[in-house]
C-alpha positions as CSV (number, residue, x, y, z in Angstrom):
1,M,0.0,0.0,0.0
2,T,1.4,3.4,-1.0
3,T,0.6,6.6,0.9
4,T,0.6,10.1,-0.7
5,A,2.4,12.8,1.2
6,S,0.1,15.5,2.5
7,P,0.3,18.9,0.7
8,I,0.2,20.4,4.2
9,R,3.3,20.5,6.4
10,T,3.9,22.2,9.8
11,E,6.9,24.2,11.0
12,R,7.6,25.1,14.6
13,H,9.1,28.4,15.4
14,D,9.5,28.4,19.2
15,D,5.9,28.7,20.4
16,I,4.4,29.5,16.9
17,L,3.1,26.8,14.6
18,V,3.3,27.6,10.9
19,I,1.0,25.6,8.7
20,V,2.1,25.6,5.1
21,S,0.2,24.4,2.0
22,D,2.2,23.2,-1.0
23,N,-0.4,22.2,-3.5
24,P,0.6,23.6,-6.9
25,P,-0.3,25.3,-9.1
26,V,-2.8,27.4,-7.1
27,N,-3.1,25.7,-3.7
28,A,-6.7,24.6,-4.5
29,L,-8.6,23.5,-1.5
30,G,-9.0,19.9,-2.5
31,A,-9.7,17.0,0.0
32,A,-6.1,16.4,0.8
33,V,-5.5,20.1,1.6
34,R,-8.6,20.3,3.7
35,Q,-7.7,17.2,5.6
36,G,-4.1,18.4,6.1
37,L,-5.4,21.8,7.4
38,E,-7.8,20.1,9.8
39,A,-5.0,17.9,11.2
40,A,-2.5,20.7,11.5
41,V,-4.9,23.1,13.3
42,K,-5.9,20.3,15.7
43,Q,-2.2,19.7,16.3
44,G,-1.7,23.3,17.2
45,V,-4.7,23.5,19.5
46,A,-3.7,20.3,21.3
47,D,-0.1,21.3,21.9
48,A,0.0,23.4,25.2
49,S,3.3,24.9,24.2
50,I,1.9,26.5,21.0
51,T,0.5,30.0,21.6
52,A,-0.5,31.0,18.0
53,M,-0.6,29.7,14.5
54,V,0.1,31.0,11.0
55,I,-1.5,29.6,7.8
56,R,0.4,30.4,4.6
57,C,1.1,28.9,1.2
58,D,4.2,28.0,-0.9
59,G,4.3,28.8,-4.6
60,R,2.7,31.7,-6.3
61,T,-0.5,32.2,-4.4
62,F,-2.6,31.7,-1.3
63,F,-5.5,29.3,-1.6
64,A,-7.1,30.4,-4.9
65,G,-10.4,28.5,-4.5
66,A,-11.9,25.1,-4.8
67,D,-10.3,22.2,-6.7
68,I,-12.1,22.1,-10.0
69,T,-11.3,18.5,-10.5
70,E,-13.7,17.8,-7.6
71,F,-16.6,19.5,-9.4
72,G,-19.5,17.1,-9.8
73,K,-18.0,14.4,-7.5
74,P,-19.0,13.4,-4.0
75,M,-17.1,15.7,-1.5
76,Q,-14.8,14.2,1.1
77,A,-14.7,15.3,4.7
78,P,-14.0,17.8,6.1
79,L,-16.2,20.0,4.0
80,L,-15.1,23.6,3.8
81,P,-17.8,25.0,6.0
82,M,-16.9,22.6,8.8
83,L,-13.2,23.3,8.3
84,V,-13.5,27.1,8.5
85,D,-15.7,26.9,11.6
86,M,-13.0,24.8,13.3
87,I,-10.3,27.3,12.4
88,E,-12.4,30.2,13.8
89,A,-13.2,28.2,17.0
90,S,-9.5,27.7,17.8
91,D,-8.7,29.0,21.3
92,K,-5.3,30.1,20.0
93,P,-5.1,33.0,17.5
94,I,-4.5,32.1,13.9
95,V,-3.0,34.5,11.3
96,A,-3.6,34.1,7.6
97,A,-0.5,35.2,5.6
98,I,-1.8,36.1,2.1
99,H,0.1,36.5,-1.2
100,G,-1.1,36.1,-4.8
101,T,-4.8,35.7,-4.6
102,A,-7.1,34.5,-1.8
103,L,-10.2,33.6,-3.9
104,G,-13.5,31.9,-3.1
105,G,-12.8,29.2,-0.4
106,G,-9.4,30.7,0.0
107,C,-10.9,34.0,1.1
108,E,-13.3,32.1,3.4
109,V,-10.3,30.4,5.0
110,A,-8.7,33.8,5.5
111,L,-11.9,35.2,7.0
112,A,-12.1,32.3,9.5
113,C,-8.6,33.1,10.7
114,H,-8.5,35.7,13.5
115,Y,-6.0,38.0,11.8
116,R,-4.9,38.6,8.2
117,V,-1.7,40.0,6.8
118,A,-1.0,40.4,3.1
119,A,1.7,41.2,0.6
120,P,1.2,44.5,-1.2
121,S,0.3,42.7,-4.5
122,A,-2.2,40.3,-2.9
123,K,-5.8,40.3,-4.0
124,L,-8.8,38.9,-2.1
125,G,-12.1,37.9,-3.7
126,T,-15.2,35.8,-3.8
127,P,-15.8,35.1,-7.5
128,E,-18.5,32.3,-6.9
129,V,-21.2,34.6,-8.4
130,K,-19.4,34.1,-11.8
131,L,-20.4,30.4,-11.5
132,G,-23.9,31.3,-10.6
133,L,-23.2,30.6,-6.9
134,L,-22.3,32.4,-3.6
135,P,-19.6,31.8,-1.0
136,G,-21.0,28.7,0.7
137,A,-18.7,28.4,3.8
138,G,-19.9,31.4,5.8
139,G,-18.4,34.0,3.4
140,T,-21.5,36.0,3.0
141,Q,-21.8,36.2,6.8
142,R,-18.2,36.8,7.8
143,L,-17.3,39.2,5.1
144,P,-19.8,42.0,5.9
145,R,-19.1,41.6,9.6
146,V,-15.4,42.1,8.9
147,A,-15.3,44.5,6.0
148,G,-18.7,46.2,6.1
149,I,-21.8,45.9,3.9
150,P,-20.7,48.1,0.9
151,L,-17.5,46.1,0.3
152,A,-19.2,42.8,1.0
153,L,-21.8,43.6,-1.7
154,E,-19.1,44.5,-4.2
155,M,-17.1,41.4,-3.6
156,T,-19.9,38.8,-3.4
157,A,-22.5,40.1,-5.9
158,K,-20.0,41.3,-8.6
159,G,-17.3,38.8,-7.9
160,D,-14.3,41.0,-8.6
161,P,-11.2,40.8,-6.3
162,V,-10.0,43.8,-4.3
163,S,-6.4,44.9,-3.7
164,A,-4.6,44.6,-0.5
165,R,-4.8,48.4,0.0
166,T,-8.6,48.3,-0.4
167,A,-8.8,45.3,1.9
168,L,-6.7,47.1,4.6
169,D,-8.8,50.3,4.4
170,A,-12.0,48.2,4.9
171,G,-10.5,46.2,7.8
172,L,-10.5,43.0,5.7
173,I,-6.8,42.6,6.5
174,D,-5.0,43.8,9.5
175,R,-1.6,44.7,8.0
176,I,0.2,44.9,4.7
177,V,3.7,43.4,5.1
178,G,6.8,43.0,2.9
179,E,6.4,41.6,-0.6
180,D,9.4,39.4,-0.1
181,S,9.3,38.9,3.6
182,L,5.7,37.6,4.1
183,A,6.7,34.5,6.0
184,E,9.0,36.4,8.4
185,D,6.5,39.3,8.9
186,A,3.6,37.0,9.5
187,L,5.6,35.2,12.1
188,A,6.5,38.4,13.8
189,F,2.8,39.5,13.7
190,A,1.8,36.2,15.3
191,R,4.2,36.9,18.2
192,E,2.7,40.4,18.6
193,I,-0.9,39.1,19.0
194,R,-0.4,35.7,20.6
195,A,-1.4,36.9,24.1
196,K,-4.2,39.3,23.0
197,R,-7.7,38.4,24.3
198,P,-10.4,38.2,23.5
199,I,-9.5,36.5,20.2
200,P,-11.4,38.3,17.4
201,R,-13.9,36.0,15.6
202,A,-15.6,37.3,12.5
203,S,-18.9,35.5,13.3
204,Q,-19.2,37.2,16.6
205,R,-18.9,40.8,15.3
206,A,-21.9,43.0,15.4
207,L,-23.3,44.3,12.1
208,A,-25.8,47.1,11.7
209,P,-28.2,47.1,8.7
210,D,-27.4,49.6,6.0
211,P,-30.5,49.7,3.7
212,D,-29.3,52.8,1.9
213,A,-26.1,51.1,0.8
214,V,-28.0,48.1,-0.3
215,A,-30.5,50.1,-2.3
216,A,-27.8,52.2,-3.9
217,F,-25.7,49.2,-4.9
218,T,-28.7,47.4,-6.3
219,K,-29.8,50.4,-8.4
220,A,-26.3,51.0,-9.7
221,N,-25.9,47.5,-10.9
222,A,-29.4,46.8,-12.1
223,R,-28.3,46.6,-15.8
224,R,-25.3,44.4,-15.0
225,F,-27.4,41.9,-13.0
226,R,-30.3,41.8,-15.4
227,G,-31.5,38.2,-15.8
228,F,-29.0,36.7,-13.3
229,E,-30.2,34.9,-10.1
230,A,-26.9,34.7,-8.2
231,P,-26.2,38.4,-7.6
232,A,-29.6,38.8,-5.9
233,A,-29.0,35.8,-3.7
234,N,-25.6,37.2,-2.7
235,I,-27.2,40.5,-1.8
236,A,-29.9,38.8,0.2
237,C,-27.3,36.8,2.2
238,V,-25.3,40.0,3.0
239,V,-28.5,41.7,4.1
240,K,-29.4,38.6,6.2
241,A,-26.1,39.0,8.0
242,S,-27.2,42.4,9.3
243,E,-30.6,41.2,10.3
244,T,-29.9,38.0,12.2
245,G,-27.3,36.2,14.2
246,Y,-24.5,34.2,12.6
247,P,-26.2,30.7,12.9
248,E,-29.4,31.9,11.3
249,G,-27.4,33.7,8.6
250,V,-25.3,30.7,7.8
251,A,-28.4,28.5,7.5
252,F,-29.9,31.0,5.1
253,E,-26.7,31.1,3.1
254,R,-26.6,27.3,2.9
255,S,-30.2,27.1,1.6
256,E,-29.5,29.8,-1.0
257,F,-26.3,28.0,-2.1
258,M,-28.2,24.8,-2.6
259,R,-31.0,26.5,-4.5
260,L,-28.4,28.0,-6.9
261,M,-26.3,24.9,-7.1
262,T,-29.3,22.8,-8.3
263,G,-30.6,25.5,-10.7
264,N,-30.2,25.9,-14.4
265,Q,-28.2,29.1,-14.3
266,S,-25.4,27.8,-12.2
267,A,-25.2,24.7,-14.3
268,A,-25.0,27.0,-17.4
269,Q,-22.2,29.1,-15.9
270,R,-20.3,26.1,-14.7
271,H,-20.6,24.6,-18.1
272,L,-19.1,27.8,-19.6
273,F,-16.2,27.7,-17.1
274,F,-15.1,24.3,-18.4
275,A,-16.1,25.0,-22.0
276,E,-13.7,28.0,-22.2
277,R,-10.8,25.8,-21.0
278,Q,-11.8,22.9,-23.3
279,A,-11.9,25.3,-26.3
280,A,-8.1,25.9,-26.0
281,R,-7.5,22.2,-26.8
282,I,-6.9,21.2,-30.5
283,D,-8.1,17.6,-30.9
284,D,-5.5,16.4,-33.2
285,V,-2.5,18.6,-32.4
286,P,-0.4,17.3,-29.5
287,A,-0.2,19.7,-26.5
288,E,3.6,19.5,-26.6
289,T,3.8,20.8,-30.2
290,A,6.7,23.2,-30.6
291,L,5.4,26.7,-31.2
292,R,6.8,29.2,-33.7
293,P,8.3,32.3,-32.2
294,V,6.2,35.4,-32.5
295,D,8.1,38.5,-31.4
296,H,7.0,41.0,-34.1
297,V,3.5,41.4,-35.6
298,G,2.6,43.0,-38.9
299,I,-0.9,44.3,-39.7
300,I,-2.3,45.3,-43.0
301,G,-4.9,48.0,-42.6
302,A,-5.2,50.7,-40.0
303,G,-8.9,51.1,-40.0
304,T,-11.3,50.2,-37.1
305,M,-10.4,46.5,-37.2
306,G,-6.7,46.8,-38.0
307,G,-6.2,49.4,-35.3
308,G,-8.1,47.4,-32.7
309,I,-6.2,44.3,-33.5
310,A,-2.9,46.2,-33.2
311,M,-3.8,47.3,-29.7
312,N,-4.1,43.7,-28.5
313,F,-0.5,43.0,-29.4
314,L,0.9,46.4,-28.3
315,S,-0.8,46.0,-24.9
316,A,0.9,42.6,-24.6
317,G,4.3,44.2,-25.2
318,L,4.7,43.0,-28.8
319,P,6.1,45.4,-31.5
320,V,3.6,46.0,-34.3
321,T,4.3,47.3,-37.8
322,I,1.0,48.6,-39.3
323,V,0.8,49.2,-43.1
324,E,-1.7,51.4,-45.0
325,T,-2.0,52.6,-48.6
326,S,-2.3,56.4,-47.8
327,A,-0.8,58.7,-45.3
328,E,-4.2,60.1,-44.4
329,A,-5.6,56.7,-43.5
330,L,-2.4,55.8,-41.6
331,D,-2.4,59.0,-39.6
332,R,-6.1,58.6,-38.8
333,G,-5.6,55.0,-37.7
334,V,-2.6,55.8,-35.4
335,A,-4.5,58.8,-33.9
336,V,-7.5,56.5,-33.1
337,I,-5.2,54.0,-31.4
338,R,-3.7,56.7,-29.2
339,R,-7.1,58.2,-28.5
340,N,-8.4,54.8,-27.4
341,Y,-5.4,54.3,-25.1
342,E,-5.7,57.8,-23.6
343,A,-9.4,57.1,-22.9
344,T,-8.4,53.9,-21.1
345,A,-5.9,55.9,-19.1
346,A,-8.5,58.6,-18.3
347,K,-10.6,55.8,-16.7
348,G,-7.6,54.8,-14.5
349,R,-7.0,51.4,-16.3
350,M,-3.6,52.4,-17.6
351,T,-1.0,54.9,-16.6
352,P,0.3,57.6,-19.0
353,E,3.6,55.8,-19.0
354,Q,1.9,52.5,-20.1
355,V,0.2,54.5,-22.9
356,E,3.6,55.8,-24.2
357,R,5.2,52.4,-23.9
358,A,2.5,50.8,-26.0
359,M,2.6,53.6,-28.6
360,A,6.4,53.3,-28.8
361,L,6.0,49.7,-29.9
362,L,4.0,50.8,-33.0
363,T,5.7,51.4,-36.3
364,P,3.3,53.0,-38.9
365,T,4.4,52.8,-42.5
366,L,3.2,53.0,-46.1
367,E,5.9,50.5,-47.2
368,F,4.4,47.0,-47.9
369,D,7.9,45.6,-47.9
370,A,8.2,46.3,-44.2
371,L,6.1,43.2,-43.7
372,G,9.1,41.1,-44.6
373,T,10.4,41.0,-41.0
374,P,7.3,40.2,-38.7
375,D,6.8,36.6,-37.5
376,L,3.0,37.0,-37.9
377,V,1.2,39.2,-40.4
378,I,-2.6,39.8,-40.1
379,E,-4.6,41.1,-43.0
380,A,-7.4,43.4,-41.9
381,V,-8.9,45.0,-45.0
382,Y,-12.5,45.0,-46.2
383,E,-14.4,41.8,-47.2
384,N,-13.5,41.3,-50.8
385,M,-12.0,38.1,-52.0
386,E,-10.1,39.6,-54.9
387,V,-8.5,42.2,-52.7
388,K,-7.5,39.7,-50.1
389,Q,-6.1,37.3,-52.7
390,D,-4.0,40.0,-54.2
391,I,-2.6,41.0,-50.7
392,F,-1.7,37.4,-49.9
393,T,0.0,37.0,-53.3
394,R,2.2,40.0,-52.6
395,L,2.7,38.9,-49.0
396,D,3.9,35.5,-50.1
397,A,6.7,37.1,-52.1
398,I,8.1,39.1,-49.2
399,A,7.2,37.5,-45.9
400,K,10.1,35.6,-44.3
401,P,10.1,31.8,-44.3
402,G,8.1,30.4,-41.4
403,A,6.1,33.6,-40.9
404,I,2.4,33.0,-40.1
405,L,0.1,34.7,-42.6
406,A,-3.4,35.4,-41.2
407,S,-6.6,36.9,-42.5
408,N,-9.2,38.6,-40.3
409,T,-12.0,37.7,-42.7
410,S,-15.3,37.1,-41.0
411,Y,-16.9,35.1,-43.8
412,L,-14.6,34.3,-46.7
413,D,-12.8,31.0,-47.7
414,I,-9.4,30.7,-46.0
415,D,-8.5,27.9,-48.4
416,A,-9.1,30.1,-51.4
417,I,-6.9,32.8,-49.8
418,A,-4.2,30.3,-48.9
419,A,-4.2,28.9,-52.5
420,C,-2.7,32.3,-53.7
421,T,0.5,31.5,-51.8
422,A,3.2,28.9,-52.1
423,R,2.9,28.2,-48.4
424,P,-0.7,27.3,-47.6
425,Q,0.5,25.5,-44.5
426,D,1.4,28.9,-43.0
427,V,-2.0,30.5,-43.6
428,V,-4.7,30.7,-41.0
429,G,-7.8,32.8,-40.2
430,M,-7.8,35.0,-37.2
431,H,-11.3,36.5,-37.0
432,F,-11.3,39.2,-34.3
433,F,-14.7,40.7,-33.3
434,S,-15.4,44.4,-33.2
435,P,-14.2,46.4,-31.3
436,A,-11.2,44.1,-31.6
437,N,-9.4,45.8,-28.6
438,V,-12.4,45.0,-26.4
439,M,-14.2,41.8,-27.5
440,K,-12.7,38.6,-26.0
441,L,-13.5,36.2,-28.8
442,L,-11.1,35.1,-31.5
443,E,-12.2,32.5,-34.1
444,V,-9.1,30.7,-35.3
445,V,-9.9,29.4,-38.7
446,R,-8.1,26.2,-39.7
447,G,-7.6,25.8,-43.4
448,A,-7.3,22.4,-45.1
449,K,-3.5,22.8,-45.2
450,T,-2.9,24.9,-42.1
451,A,0.0,23.3,-40.2
452,G,-0.5,22.0,-36.7
453,D,2.3,24.2,-35.2
454,V,0.7,27.3,-36.8
455,L,-2.6,26.5,-35.2
456,A,-1.0,25.8,-31.8
457,T,1.0,29.0,-32.0
458,V,-2.0,31.2,-32.8
459,M,-4.0,29.5,-30.0
460,A,-1.2,30.2,-27.5
461,L,-0.8,33.7,-28.8
462,A,-4.5,34.3,-28.2
463,K,-4.1,33.6,-24.6
464,K,-1.1,36.0,-24.4
465,I,-3.3,38.8,-25.8
466,R,-6.1,37.8,-23.4
467,K,-8.5,36.4,-26.0
468,V,-10.7,33.4,-25.7
469,A,-9.9,31.4,-28.9
470,V,-12.0,28.8,-30.6
471,V,-11.0,26.7,-33.6
472,A,-13.3,26.8,-36.6
473,G,-13.3,25.0,-39.9
474,V,-13.6,26.7,-43.3
475,T,-17.3,27.3,-44.0
476,Y,-19.1,30.5,-44.9
477,G,-19.3,32.7,-41.8
478,F,-17.3,30.1,-39.8
479,I,-19.2,29.3,-36.5
480,G,-20.7,32.6,-35.2
481,N,-21.7,34.4,-38.4
482,R,-22.9,31.2,-40.1
483,M,-25.4,30.7,-37.1
484,L,-26.3,34.4,-37.4
485,I,-27.6,34.0,-41.0
486,P,-30.7,31.9,-40.2
487,R,-31.6,34.2,-37.3
488,Q,-31.4,37.3,-39.6
489,T,-33.2,35.5,-42.4
490,E,-36.1,34.6,-40.2
491,A,-36.2,38.0,-38.4
492,N,-36.6,39.7,-41.8
493,A,-39.3,37.2,-42.9
494,L,-41.2,37.8,-39.6
495,L,-41.2,41.5,-40.4
496,L,-43.0,40.9,-43.6
497,E,-45.5,38.6,-42.0
498,G,-46.7,41.1,-39.4
499,A,-44.1,41.4,-36.6
500,S,-42.5,44.7,-35.9
501,P,-38.8,45.4,-35.3
502,E,-39.8,46.5,-31.7
503,Q,-41.4,43.1,-31.0
504,I,-38.7,41.0,-32.4
505,D,-36.0,43.0,-30.6
506,R,-37.9,42.9,-27.3
507,V,-38.2,39.1,-27.4
508,H,-34.4,38.8,-27.8
509,V,-33.7,41.3,-25.1
510,E,-36.1,39.6,-22.7
511,F,-34.3,36.3,-23.6
512,G,-31.1,37.9,-22.3
513,M,-29.4,39.2,-25.4
514,P,-27.9,42.7,-25.1
515,M,-29.9,43.8,-28.2
516,G,-32.2,42.3,-30.9
517,P,-31.3,41.8,-34.6
518,F,-32.6,45.1,-35.7
519,Q,-31.0,47.1,-32.9
520,M,-27.8,45.3,-33.8
521,A,-28.2,46.2,-37.5
522,D,-28.6,49.8,-36.6
523,L,-25.5,49.7,-34.4
524,A,-23.3,48.0,-36.9
525,G,-24.6,50.0,-39.8
526,V,-27.6,49.1,-42.1
527,D,-25.3,49.8,-45.1
528,I,-22.8,47.1,-44.1
529,G,-22.7,44.7,-47.0
530,W,-25.0,46.8,-49.1
531,H,-24.3,46.5,-52.8
532,R,-24.4,50.4,-53.2
533,D,-26.6,50.3,-56.3
534,P,-29.6,52.6,-55.6
535,A,-31.4,51.1,-58.6
536,R,-31.4,47.6,-57.0
537,I,-33.9,47.6,-54.2
538,E,-34.5,43.9,-53.3
539,S,-35.3,44.0,-49.6
540,V,-36.5,46.2,-46.8
541,R,-32.8,46.7,-45.8
542,D,-32.0,47.9,-49.4
543,Q,-34.9,50.4,-49.1
544,L,-33.5,51.7,-45.8
545,A,-30.0,52.0,-47.3
546,V,-31.2,53.8,-50.4
547,E,-33.0,56.4,-48.2
548,G,-29.9,56.9,-46.1
549,R,-31.3,55.2,-43.1
550,W,-27.9,53.6,-42.2
551,G,-28.5,53.2,-38.5
552,Q,-27.3,55.1,-35.5
553,K,-24.6,56.9,-37.3
554,K,-27.3,58.6,-39.5
555,Q,-29.8,58.9,-36.6
556,A,-32.2,56.7,-38.7
557,G,-32.3,53.0,-39.4
558,F,-34.9,50.5,-38.4
559,Y,-35.5,53.0,-35.6
560,D,-35.2,56.8,-35.4
561,Y,-32.6,58.2,-33.0
562,D,-32.0,61.5,-31.2
563,E,-28.6,63.1,-30.7
564,K,-28.0,60.8,-27.8
565,R,-28.7,57.7,-29.9
566,T,-31.8,56.9,-28.0
567,P,-34.1,54.8,-30.2
568,R,-37.8,55.3,-30.9
569,S,-40.3,53.7,-33.3
570,S,-40.1,55.1,-36.8
571,P,-43.3,56.0,-38.7
572,R,-41.3,55.8,-42.0
573,V,-40.1,52.3,-41.3
574,A,-43.7,51.3,-40.6
575,E,-44.6,52.7,-44.0
576,I,-41.8,50.9,-45.7
577,L,-42.8,47.6,-44.1
578,D,-46.4,48.1,-45.2
579,E,-45.2,48.8,-48.8
580,W,-43.1,45.7,-48.8
581,R,-45.8,43.5,-47.4
582,L,-48.1,44.7,-50.2
583,K,-45.4,44.4,-52.8
584,T,-44.6,40.8,-51.8
585,Q,-48.3,39.9,-51.2
586,T,-47.3,38.5,-47.8
587,P,-50.4,37.5,-45.7
588,Q,-50.6,39.4,-42.4
589,R,-51.2,37.8,-39.0
590,Q,-50.4,38.2,-35.4
591,I,-47.0,36.8,-34.6
592,S,-46.5,35.4,-31.1
593,D,-43.4,35.8,-29.0
594,E,-43.1,32.0,-29.0
595,E,-42.9,31.9,-32.8
596,I,-40.2,34.5,-32.8
597,V,-38.1,32.3,-30.4
598,E,-38.7,29.2,-32.5
599,R,-37.8,30.8,-35.8
600,T,-34.9,32.9,-34.8
601,L,-33.2,30.9,-32.0
602,Y,-34.2,27.3,-32.7
603,T,-32.9,27.8,-36.2
604,M,-29.5,28.9,-34.8
605,V,-29.3,25.7,-32.7
606,N,-30.1,23.7,-35.8
607,E,-27.3,25.5,-37.7
608,G,-25.0,24.7,-34.8
609,A,-25.8,21.1,-35.1
610,L,-25.1,21.1,-38.8
611,I,-21.7,22.8,-38.2
612,L,-20.8,20.0,-35.8
613,E,-22.0,17.3,-38.2
614,E,-19.8,18.8,-40.9
615,G,-16.8,19.0,-38.5
616,K,-16.5,22.8,-38.7
617,A,-16.4,23.0,-34.9
618,Q,-14.6,20.6,-32.6
619,R,-17.3,20.3,-30.0
620,A,-20.7,21.8,-29.0
621,S,-19.3,23.7,-26.1
622,D,-17.0,25.6,-28.5
623,I,-20.1,26.9,-30.2
624,D,-21.4,28.1,-26.8
625,V,-18.1,29.9,-26.2
626,V,-18.3,31.6,-29.5
627,W,-21.8,32.9,-28.9
628,I,-21.1,33.9,-25.3
629,Y,-18.0,35.9,-26.0
630,G,-18.7,37.1,-29.5
631,Y,-22.4,37.8,-29.7
632,G,-23.6,38.4,-26.1
633,W,-25.6,35.3,-25.6
634,P,-26.7,35.4,-22.0
635,V,-24.1,33.7,-19.8
636,Y,-26.8,32.3,-17.5
637,R,-28.2,30.3,-20.5
638,G,-24.8,28.7,-21.2
639,G,-24.7,29.2,-24.9
640,P,-27.1,28.0,-27.7
641,M,-26.1,24.4,-27.6
642,F,-26.3,24.1,-23.8
643,W,-29.6,26.0,-23.8
644,A,-31.1,23.6,-26.4
645,K,-30.1,20.6,-24.3
646,A,-31.5,22.2,-21.1
647,E,-34.8,23.1,-23.0
648,G,-34.9,19.5,-24.4
649,Y,-33.9,18.5,-27.9
650,D,-37.5,17.2,-28.5
651,K,-38.9,20.6,-27.8
652,I,-36.5,22.3,-30.2
653,V,-37.2,19.7,-32.9
654,A,-40.9,20.1,-32.5
655,G,-40.6,23.8,-32.9
656,L,-38.6,23.5,-36.0
657,D,-41.0,20.9,-37.5
658,K,-43.9,23.1,-36.8
659,H,-42.5,25.7,-39.1
660,G,-41.3,23.3,-41.7
661,F,-37.5,23.6,-41.2
662,P,-35.3,20.7,-42.2
663,V,-33.8,19.4,-38.9
664,A,-30.1,18.2,-38.5
665,N,-29.9,14.5,-37.8
666,S,-27.9,14.9,-34.6
667,L,-30.5,17.3,-33.2
668,R,-33.4,15.0,-34.1
669,Q,-31.6,12.1,-32.5
670,G,-30.4,14.0,-29.5
671,S,-26.8,13.0,-30.2
672,I,-25.1,16.4,-30.2
673,K,-21.6,16.4,-28.6
């Protein structure tokens, strides 16, 4: 029989017992860690010669949360709520020594300790709300008692970590100690407080209600929390802490935790957590594949997309050479990049020095031959196959051997672009979403001849520039835009049959989308993709474009807009719709909200199933990641494919059959993976 060494060890320093966790990479609070902590604290309590204890961690961080490998499995004793209660009940003071991040259960361990010291760079947080949950080991009860209701609301209901300085100011930690002397300083602190009595216990602190703070916080975050269940549950638990004693508050917290844990929203958010990590894996490319070096990036086009793409690499510290065809376009593009950075700095998210460092890495030029030195060149010009093929033909002649050649096309055939080069193995799609410096999604389009190391390099680079990357195959529109096509087609058809833009958009917003299809069209520009021939009016959208109703930028599209871009119903659009209904002799009827969902959202699911059947996406969860991060699908619904499974494939199929849509075999058979 073999025994595994415990990740917890103890060190005795005279009368102080130091309990150390060494459970790389993030000291997750798995069963072995919990068992080791329990044994070590019991050891310190039982030893009469010990006067105080310190809990700290080796490696790069304090306990950074639960062990995700235990998700969905039966939990082993001691459970975290029992462990933290035992820590707090110790009759000898215990000091948490925090570095890196104390997140989730790690923050709850720290709260159960009687004192907390932290390195200046440390962060503390309770991010459970991002998984549709709440801190379930007394966190919603101890945190407001220690740090006050306003900070507890911020930390639990929003889930963002706070800095050591913020934590100190709120009383969440007792002292900021040396960055490189945490162990020694925590030991010295333990010696300072070892004889102090009474021992401060978070659960025993008084907490007065603060209804004004709760009301202000709830109002300020109403838009952010729209549709989500977990933020309200976190708020309710924090409020409960101010209304009852600790035992009653913990009982309420536990019931709310179990309600969320067994609900659809948390299941969806946990699904996304794992889906995002799974998306980074390429099924047939070994994880150990050697990557190509990318130390210099070239970008063709300094427009909205090219400039936004450039910012991702500049912010990651990579030099960028950006090429344009005219000095005016180049100067305008560089000015927009600087303006975007300065706006970020004005919000406190960058320092002026960081802005200058990023801009110093940018080399603007009109010389196409300057693209002979970068390791990666990204084409970001408008959607025209002939133009893109010409660019790649020229690029093939000057790019250095081994350089990765990428197109930012959102629809076009990567294989047709790659065929214009003598190195199709080096060509890949990198479809950034607008605004490219903000949106997290990157569709990495794998051509028929794209080399494995090219794919692996781009996926790794995506992580470096803080993108969530998903591999897509070559198909018109790839994953996201291909699924958008049936939604737009049916939305347009519903308009002619009697629905209004307002009704269709409302159904999508109530579903949880940030906007509906016609609101999105007005934001992007009704003229996007328009053939520009005023004599060719073949659709309602053509009619709007001909009349100059190009969307928000013209204060008129499917809606009318005031100077603040506030939308209102348009009498002219109502007239245009009536004209087209008459012209097409489309019978008019009342359209139900249910039909709008079936025809615009069920058809998207069906298209997703076809994409999987054709091998254009690696897995159903990748499609969910695309729609969450690229199109604003509500996180609490887990993505279109997860949502369809939760709704029931039979229900989706019945809705599609009702309207005569051909149904993907895998969807009808319920075999989507």
